[in-house]
Z-matrix of the N, CA and C atoms (Angstrom, degrees):
N
C 1 1.444
C 2 1.522 1 111.01
N 3 1.306 2 117.69 1 -40.38
C 4 1.487 3 120.57 2 -179.60
C 5 1.493 4 111.05 3 -58.97
N 6 1.339 5 114.98 4 -42.96
C 7 1.511 6 119.33 5 -176.62
C 8 1.511 7 109.59 6 -64.06
N 9 1.333 8 119.35 7 -28.04
C 10 1.466 9 121.76 8 -177.10
C 11 1.550 10 111.21 9 -92.15
N 12 1.342 11 116.54 10 -2.03
C 13 1.460 12 120.66 11 -179.03
C 14 1.528 13 110.84 12 -76.69
N 15 1.305 14 116.73 13 129.79
C 16 1.468 15 122.14 14 176.85
C 17 1.541 16 110.43 15 -81.71
N 18 1.346 17 114.07 16 -58.46
C 19 1.486 18 121.20 17 -179.10
C 20 1.511 19 107.41 18 -137.59
N 21 1.295 20 114.77 19 148.66
C 22 1.498 21 122.71 20 173.09
C 23 1.533 22 109.46 21 -100.20
N 24 1.325 23 118.02 22 118.97
C 25 1.438 24 121.72 23 -175.57
C 26 1.542 25 111.34 24 -128.61
N 27 1.298 26 115.99 25 147.02
C 28 1.444 27 118.77 26 170.36
C 29 1.578 28 108.02 27 -80.45
N 30 1.307 29 116.11 28 170.80
C 31 1.458 30 119.29 29 -178.75
C 32 1.507 31 114.49 30 -56.18
N 33 1.334 32 117.87 31 -46.96
C 34 1.462 33 120.55 32 -179.69
C 35 1.511 34 110.58 33 -64.52
N 36 1.317 35 118.05 34 -35.22
C 37 1.448 36 121.73 35 -179.36
C 38 1.530 37 110.96 36 -72.58
N 39 1.349 38 117.14 37 -28.84
C 40 1.420 39 119.61 38 173.45
C 41 1.484 40 112.70 39 -68.52
N 42 1.360 41 117.72 40 -35.93
C 43 1.430 42 120.91 41 173.37
C 44 1.485 43 111.59 42 -63.86
N 45 1.368 44 117.47 43 -43.29
C 46 1.484 45 118.53 44 175.50
C 47 1.531 46 110.94 45 -59.64
N 48 1.320 47 118.67 46 -39.16
C 49 1.453 48 121.01 47 176.08
C 50 1.517 49 110.71 48 -60.69
N 51 1.329 50 118.79 49 -48.00
C 52 1.447 51 121.33 50 -177.31
C 53 1.577 52 112.05 51 -65.51
N 54 1.334 53 114.97 52 -29.76
C 55 1.446 54 117.22 53 -179.81
C 56 1.540 55 113.76 54 -85.49
N 57 1.369 56 115.90 55 -28.06
C 58 1.490 57 117.80 56 -173.75
C 59 1.525 58 111.09 57 -122.11
N 60 1.290 59 119.91 58 -15.98
C 61 1.470 60 121.53 59 -176.73
C 62 1.514 61 110.82 60 79.30
N 63 1.322 62 119.53 61 13.05
C 64 1.467 63 121.54 62 -176.67
C 65 1.508 64 111.52 63 -116.61
N 66 1.353 65 115.03 64 142.56
C 67 1.484 66 120.18 65 -179.38
C 68 1.502 67 109.98 66 -95.90
N 69 1.355 68 116.70 67 95.88
C 70 1.440 69 121.79 68 179.72
C 71 1.536 70 111.48 69 -130.76
N 72 1.310 71 115.42 70 161.02
C 73 1.449 72 123.24 71 169.71
C 74 1.525 73 106.19 72 -138.26
N 75 1.277 74 117.82 73 178.22
C 76 1.472 75 124.07 74 173.90
C 77 1.512 76 108.44 75 -132.83
N 78 1.350 77 120.06 76 168.82
C 79 1.483 78 119.66 77 -167.27
C 80 1.467 79 113.64 78 -64.03
N 81 1.350 80 123.23 79 -32.97
C 82 1.452 81 120.40 80 -173.99
C 83 1.550 82 109.25 81 -71.14
N 84 1.317 83 120.26 82 -35.63
C 85 1.467 84 118.92 83 174.57
C 86 1.519 85 111.37 84 -82.00
N 87 1.314 86 120.20 85 -24.57
C 88 1.419 87 122.15 86 177.21
C 89 1.506 88 112.61 87 -63.44
N 90 1.344 89 118.64 88 -26.45
C 91 1.460 90 123.95 89 179.09
C 92 1.538 91 110.96 90 -64.97
N 93 1.321 92 116.04 91 -22.99
C 94 1.505 93 119.14 92 -172.47
C 95 1.493 94 116.07 93 -64.54
N 96 1.328 95 115.36 94 -21.64
C 97 1.471 96 115.63 95 178.91
C 98 1.566 97 114.67 96 -106.19
N 99 1.333 98 113.98 97 5.96
C 100 1.455 99 122.52 98 173.35
C 101 1.549 100 113.81 99 62.08
N 102 1.339 101 116.51 100 27.44
C 103 1.439 102 119.95 101 178.09
C 104 1.563 103 113.73 102 -112.66
N 105 1.347 104 113.73 103 9.16
C 106 1.458 105 117.18 104 179.61
C 107 1.499 106 113.97 105 -92.85
N 108 1.291 107 117.22 106 146.32
C 109 1.473 108 122.38 107 175.04
C 110 1.506 109 105.69 108 -89.36
N 111 1.319 110 119.75 109 112.24
C 112 1.451 111 122.96 110 -174.54
C 113 1.501 112 113.70 111 -66.75
N 114 1.342 113 116.48 112 -17.56
C 115 1.449 114 118.70 113 179.40
C 116 1.576 115 111.49 114 -83.24
N 117 1.315 116 117.33 115 -33.89
C 118 1.445 117 123.07 116 -178.26
C 119 1.532 118 113.75 117 -102.18
N 120 1.345 119 116.52 118 -17.31
C 121 1.466 120 122.20 119 -174.54
C 122 1.513 121 114.54 120 58.02
N 123 1.352 122 113.96 121 33.34
C 124 1.463 123 121.69 122 176.12
C 125 1.485 124 105.27 123 -131.26
N 126 1.358 125 115.67 124 169.72
C 127 1.503 126 119.45 125 179.33
C 128 1.527 127 108.95 126 -62.30
N 129 1.316 128 114.01 127 138.26
C 130 1.485 129 118.63 128 176.08
C 131 1.491 130 110.86 129 -87.87
N 132 1.315 131 115.20 130 111.96
C 133 1.504 132 118.68 131 178.10
C 134 1.541 133 110.38 132 -54.92
N 135 1.359 134 117.62 133 -39.27
C 136 1.425 135 121.65 134 -179.33
C 137 1.556 136 111.06 135 -60.14
N 138 1.318 137 116.13 136 -47.83
C 139 1.440 138 119.31 137 -176.82
C 140 1.540 139 109.46 138 -71.44
N 141 1.361 140 117.36 139 -43.35
C 142 1.447 141 120.20 140 -178.76
C 143 1.519 142 111.07 141 -62.47
N 144 1.348 143 117.93 142 -42.90
C 145 1.424 144 121.69 143 177.50
C 146 1.570 145 113.09 144 -63.79
N 147 1.309 146 114.53 145 -42.39
C 148 1.469 147 119.81 146 -177.93
C 149 1.550 148 111.30 147 -68.60
N 150 1.318 149 116.29 148 -28.41
C 151 1.508 150 118.73 149 -178.00
C 152 1.497 151 111.81 150 -85.44
N 153 1.317 152 116.90 151 -14.45
C 154 1.468 153 119.42 152 -176.48
C 155 1.524 154 114.57 153 80.09
N 156 1.330 155 114.64 154 8.96
C 157 1.461 156 118.00 155 176.96
C 158 1.526 157 109.15 156 -75.26
N 159 1.313 158 114.78 157 139.63
C 160 1.459 159 121.05 158 174.14
C 161 1.545 160 108.16 159 -75.89
N 162 1.310 161 117.82 160 109.81
C 163 1.413 162 122.54 161 -176.45
C 164 1.464 163 115.71 162 -60.37
N 165 1.388 164 118.76 163 -22.37
C 166 1.431 165 124.20 164 175.92
C 167 1.519 166 113.10 165 -67.75
N 168 1.353 167 116.20 166 -17.93
C 169 1.443 168 121.88 167 179.36
C 170 1.572 169 111.81 168 -80.83
N 171 1.335 170 116.70 169 -12.01
C 172 1.427 171 120.66 170 -179.85
C 173 1.512 172 112.32 171 -91.33
N 174 1.354 173 117.69 172 137.37
C 175 1.464 174 120.04 173 -178.22
C 176 1.488 175 111.80 174 -75.44
N 177 1.345 176 116.31 175 161.25
C 178 1.460 177 120.34 176 175.43
C 179 1.511 178 109.92 177 -65.15
N 180 1.332 179 117.25 178 138.72
C 181 1.469 180 123.16 179 177.09
C 182 1.506 181 109.48 180 -93.74
N 183 1.307 182 113.26 181 123.45
C 184 1.523 183 122.76 182 178.29
C 185 1.528 184 109.40 183 -115.33
N 186 1.357 185 118.63 184 155.65
C 187 1.457 186 117.73 185 173.31
C 188 1.560 187 111.90 186 -62.99
N 189 1.311 188 114.59 187 152.04
C 190 1.488 189 120.96 188 -174.52
C 191 1.476 190 114.45 189 -57.49
N 192 1.348 191 118.90 190 -28.01
C 193 1.435 192 120.53 191 -175.69
C 194 1.580 193 111.28 192 -93.57
N 195 1.256 194 117.65 193 5.19
C 196 1.518 195 122.08 194 -176.91
C 197 1.529 196 107.94 195 -67.69
N 198 1.340 197 115.89 196 133.14
C 199 1.484 198 120.71 197 165.63
C 200 1.512 199 105.96 198 -76.93
N 201 1.342 200 116.38 199 111.42
C 202 1.444 201 122.24 200 -178.88
C 203 1.501 202 114.91 201 -73.00
N 204 1.299 203 115.16 202 -18.62
C 205 1.444 204 118.40 203 -177.25
C 206 1.558 205 107.98 204 157.35
N 207 1.288 206 113.46 205 -166.11
C 208 1.477 207 118.81 206 179.24
C 209 1.530 208 109.27 207 -118.35
N 210 1.331 209 113.55 208 141.03
C 211 1.496 210 117.78 209 177.11
C 212 1.501 211 110.88 210 -58.30
N 213 1.312 212 117.19 211 133.17
C 214 1.428 213 121.40 212 178.89
C 215 1.514 214 113.13 213 -101.03
N 216 1.234 215 119.44 214 -119.41
C 217 1.484 216 124.66 215 -172.45
C 218 1.524 217 109.99 216 -81.71
N 219 1.325 218 117.35 217 70.61
C 220 1.436 219 121.48 218 -174.39
C 221 1.509 220 113.58 219 -127.06
N 222 1.313 221 118.01 220 -3.55
C 223 1.433 222 120.83 221 -175.40
C 224 1.519 223 110.86 222 94.83
N 225 1.332 224 119.19 223 -11.61
C 226 1.432 225 123.64 224 174.91
C 227 1.484 226 107.13 225 -79.97
N 228 1.347 227 117.19 226 158.75
C 229 1.434 228 122.17 227 176.53
C 230 1.528 229 110.11 228 -58.68
N 231 1.308 230 116.04 229 131.08
C 232 1.507 231 119.88 230 -179.47
C 233 1.519 232 109.60 231 -53.37
N 234 1.305 233 114.35 232 135.04
C 235 1.456 234 120.03 233 179.00
C 236 1.501 235 116.78 234 89.60
N 237 1.363 236 116.72 235 -0.21
C 238 1.428 237 121.69 236 -179.67
C 239 1.544 238 109.51 237 -57.50
N 240 1.318 239 122.60 238 119.99
C 241 1.421 240 121.22 239 -178.56
C 242 1.517 241 113.01 240 -66.57
N 243 1.305 242 115.49 241 142.64
C 244 1.503 243 121.23 242 177.40
C 245 1.497 244 104.90 243 -114.98
N 246 1.353 245 117.14 244 115.56
C 247 1.456 246 122.96 245 -177.43
C 248 1.563 247 106.54 246 -99.88
N 249 1.351 248 116.12 247 143.35
C 250 1.457 249 119.74 248 -176.81
C 251 1.531 250 112.47 249 -59.80
N 252 1.357 251 118.84 250 -40.46
C 253 1.465 252 119.41 251 -178.86
C 254 1.510 253 113.19 252 75.64
N 255 1.318 254 115.08 253 -159.44
C 256 1.481 255 118.83 254 -177.98
C 257 1.485 256 110.87 255 -158.97
N 258 1.304 257 116.68 256 171.60
C 259 1.468 258 122.78 257 -179.84
C 260 1.539 259 107.44 258 -66.89
N 261 1.349 260 114.64 259 151.50
C 262 1.476 261 120.73 260 -176.52
C 263 1.491 262 112.13 261 -61.32
N 264 1.332 263 117.78 262 -41.06
C 265 1.494 264 120.05 263 -179.34
C 266 1.513 265 111.44 264 -63.33
N 267 1.344 266 114.23 265 -44.45
C 268 1.464 267 119.27 266 179.16
C 269 1.508 268 111.59 267 -64.04
N 270 1.310 269 118.30 268 -46.76
C 271 1.449 270 120.62 269 -178.12
C 272 1.535 271 111.87 270 -67.51
N 273 1.347 272 117.61 271 -25.78
C 274 1.471 273 117.59 272 177.06
C 275 1.512 274 110.98 273 -65.35
N 276 1.343 275 117.10 274 -24.13
C 277 1.438 276 119.91 275 174.88
C 278 1.534 277 112.11 276 -59.00
N 279 1.352 278 115.60 277 -42.70
C 280 1.439 279 120.00 278 178.09
C 281 1.554 280 109.67 279 -64.09
N 282 1.353 281 114.83 280 -47.42
C 283 1.472 282 117.40 281 177.63
C 284 1.504 283 114.94 282 -58.84
N 285 1.303 284 117.39 283 -28.35
C 286 1.442 285 120.95 284 177.63
C 287 1.547 286 113.24 285 -82.22
N 288 1.322 287 114.68 286 -6.28
C 289 1.471 288 119.89 287 179.70
C 290 1.523 289 114.62 288 83.27
N 291 1.340 290 116.83 289 9.62
C 292 1.470 291 122.23 290 -177.90
C 293 1.552 292 106.31 291 -88.01
N 294 1.342 293 116.81 292 75.83
C 295 1.452 294 119.38 293 -175.18
C 296 1.528 295 113.73 294 -122.51
N 297 1.295 296 119.22 295 9.90
C 298 1.462 297 122.67 296 177.02
C 299 1.505 298 108.77 297 -127.98
N 300 1.362 299 117.69 298 147.08
C 301 1.439 300 118.39 299 179.18
C 302 1.499 301 116.45 300 -49.09
N 303 1.382 302 116.26 301 133.37
C 304 1.414 303 121.54 302 179.95
C 305 1.483 304 114.48 303 97.05
N 306 1.337 305 116.59 304 -13.35
C 307 1.466 306 120.48 305 -179.83
C 308 1.534 307 108.23 306 -82.45
N 309 1.297 308 119.29 307 136.18
C 310 1.446 309 125.52 308 -174.70
C 311 1.520 310 109.15 309 -137.41
N 312 1.344 311 115.08 310 143.87
C 313 1.443 312 119.21 311 173.82
C 314 1.559 313 108.02 312 -143.95
N 315 1.306 314 113.92 313 161.59
C 316 1.440 315 121.86 314 179.24
C 317 1.493 316 109.95 315 -121.29
N 318 1.308 317 118.37 316 139.94
C 319 1.454 318 123.86 317 175.19
C 320 1.504 319 109.86 318 -120.24
N 321 1.313 320 116.70 319 127.07
C 322 1.448 321 120.13 320 -177.55
C 323 1.525 322 106.16 321 -124.03
N 324 1.360 323 117.15 322 121.63
C 325 1.461 324 122.25 323 -178.59
C 326 1.534 325 106.60 324 -164.56
N 327 1.349 326 115.93 325 -134.20
C 328 1.414 327 120.66 326 178.43
C 329 1.550 328 111.63 327 -58.06
N 330 1.320 329 114.58 328 -36.94
C 331 1.453 330 122.89 329 167.85
C 332 1.494 331 105.85 330 -125.21
N 333 1.305 332 117.02 331 175.76
C 334 1.461 333 119.46 332 178.92
C 335 1.536 334 108.09 333 -138.56
N 336 1.341 335 114.68 334 146.33
C 337 1.434 336 119.46 335 174.57
C 338 1.502 337 112.35 336 -152.63
N 339 1.306 338 113.36 337 162.16
C 340 1.440 339 122.68 338 173.11
C 341 1.549 340 106.03 339 -117.22
N 342 1.301 341 118.63 340 128.16
C 343 1.450 342 121.00 341 179.06
C 344 1.564 343 110.81 342 -122.40
N 345 1.295 344 113.87 343 136.54
C 346 1.487 345 121.68 344 177.39
C 347 1.494 346 110.07 345 -125.71
N 348 1.303 347 114.29 346 137.11
C 349 1.461 348 121.03 347 176.87
C 350 1.446 349 108.40 348 -90.52
N 351 1.367 350 117.70 349 132.06
C 352 1.474 351 121.51 350 -178.79
C 353 1.522 352 108.82 351 -142.54
N 354 1.349 353 115.89 352 170.70
C 355 1.442 354 120.89 353 178.21
C 356 1.536 355 114.39 354 -84.99
N 357 1.320 356 117.05 355 -14.65
C 358 1.449 357 124.45 356 177.90
C 359 1.488 358 111.94 357 -147.42
N 360 1.325 359 120.88 358 159.37
C 361 1.461 360 121.08 359 -179.87
C 362 1.502 361 110.85 360 -58.80
N 363 1.339 362 115.50 361 144.00
C 364 1.455 363 124.43 362 175.77
C 365 1.519 364 106.59 363 -105.98
N 366 1.321 365 118.14 364 127.20
C 367 1.481 366 121.91 365 179.20
C 368 1.543 367 110.12 366 -117.58
N 369 1.339 368 114.14 367 139.63
C 370 1.414 369 121.22 368 178.37
C 371 1.541 370 105.51 369 -93.63
N 372 1.351 371 116.15 370 92.45
C 373 1.409 372 122.82 371 -177.34
C 374 1.557 373 114.84 372 -60.14
N 375 1.360 374 114.67 373 -31.41
C 376 1.464 375 119.44 374 -179.91
C 377 1.545 376 114.15 375 -87.87
N 378 1.347 377 114.29 376 -2.88
C 379 1.451 378 121.75 377 -179.82
C 380 1.521 379 114.30 378 57.12
N 381 1.342 380 117.00 379 32.61
C 382 1.457 381 122.21 380 177.35
C 383 1.501 382 108.09 381 -70.90
N 384 1.300 383 117.53 382 -45.73
C 385 1.455 384 124.44 383 172.13
C 386 1.507 385 107.29 384 -117.38
N 387 1.308 386 118.00 385 -164.73
C 388 1.438 387 118.11 386 176.35
C 389 1.523 388 107.30 387 -146.23
N 390 1.345 389 114.46 388 138.90
C 391 1.448 390 120.71 389 176.43
C 392 1.521 391 105.37 390 -86.04
N 393 1.310 392 117.62 391 113.63
C 394 1.477 393 118.86 392 -173.87
C 395 1.571 394 109.30 393 -87.66
N 396 1.234 395 115.48 394 -34.63
C 397 1.505 396 116.10 395 -179.77
C 398 1.525 397 105.43 396 -137.23
N 399 1.226 398 116.56 397 144.96
C 400 1.413 399 124.15 398 170.05
C 401 1.528 400 108.23 399 -144.94
N 402 1.319 401 116.63 400 74.67
C 403 1.421 402 119.25 401 -167.68
C 404 1.551 403 111.89 402 -126.13
N 405 1.257 404 112.97 403 156.30
C 406 1.488 405 119.58 404 -173.42
C 407 1.506 406 110.27 405 -92.74
N 408 1.307 407 115.70 406 134.98
C 409 1.453 408 121.90 407 162.89
C 410 1.501 409 104.41 408 -94.67
N 411 1.313 410 116.95 409 101.14
C 412 1.449 411 122.48 410 -163.59
C 413 1.470 412 116.05 411 -52.85
N 414 1.333 413 121.64 412 -37.00
C 415 1.462 414 121.63 413 -178.76
C 416 1.496 415 111.20 414 -77.84
N 417 1.320 416 117.94 415 -21.51
C 418 1.479 417 120.43 416 178.55
C 419 1.529 418 109.13 417 -91.31
N 420 1.314 419 119.06 418 -26.44
C 421 1.440 420 125.18 419 172.45
C 422 1.488 421 112.72 420 65.36
N 423 1.258 422 118.62 421 32.85
C 424 1.456 423 123.56 422 175.19
C 425 1.557 424 107.99 423 -135.53
N 426 1.314 425 114.20 424 155.69
C 427 1.468 426 119.38 425 -177.96
C 428 1.537 427 109.86 426 -96.53
N 429 1.296 428 114.71 427 148.98
C 430 1.443 429 124.07 428 174.28
C 431 1.477 430 106.74 429 -112.37
N 432 1.371 431 114.48 430 126.41
C 433 1.456 432 121.38 431 -176.77
C 434 1.525 433 105.41 432 -117.22
N 435 1.319 434 118.28 433 123.78
C 436 1.430 435 121.56 434 -176.73
C 437 1.529 436 111.92 435 -120.24
N 438 1.327 437 114.75 436 142.35
C 439 1.460 438 120.44 437 171.76
C 440 1.513 439 107.08 438 -120.34
N 441 1.322 440 116.09 439 117.76
C 442 1.464 441 121.15 440 -176.40
C 443 1.516 442 111.26 441 -97.04
N 444 1.333 443 113.63 442 152.66
C 445 1.483 444 119.72 443 174.91
C 446 1.557 445 106.56 444 -140.26
N 447 1.338 446 113.63 445 86.54
C 448 1.472 447 120.00 446 177.78
C 449 1.525 448 111.57 447 -86.50
N 450 1.287 449 117.52 448 151.58
C 451 1.476 450 121.51 449 172.08
C 452 1.493 451 113.67 450 73.78
N 453 1.331 452 117.31 451 32.55
C 454 1.424 453 122.19 452 -179.91
C 455 1.574 454 109.89 453 -71.66
């Protein structure tokens, strides 16, 4: 199956493909396969090569606020802009008002996490917790660093 795969997309990115015909992702979804360089927010050649993944199967990474194209033959009004968007956990940071460095919030539900907005990625060098996402909301220009605790 892998050999026959053209591109690997998350669900939201598949919708972007169906609406625009373009293979794109954005940083918050790109973190889900652990092949992104959190400092550059692009695919890490080092990680991709070490994993044996074919880098050509990964979509181009665009900022979350990028208009990926216009909806075509979908029943939507012609020319409707399709924006890349972001992962739900990351976007909840904005909804909680945690959009400037040092702002932190906690979400408790099916899973739980603590998210902090910072100017650069935060790494847990001792691996006590884990930073699950460290991605930029391009218009806000700050990073969101999340530590998840599922299955409590």
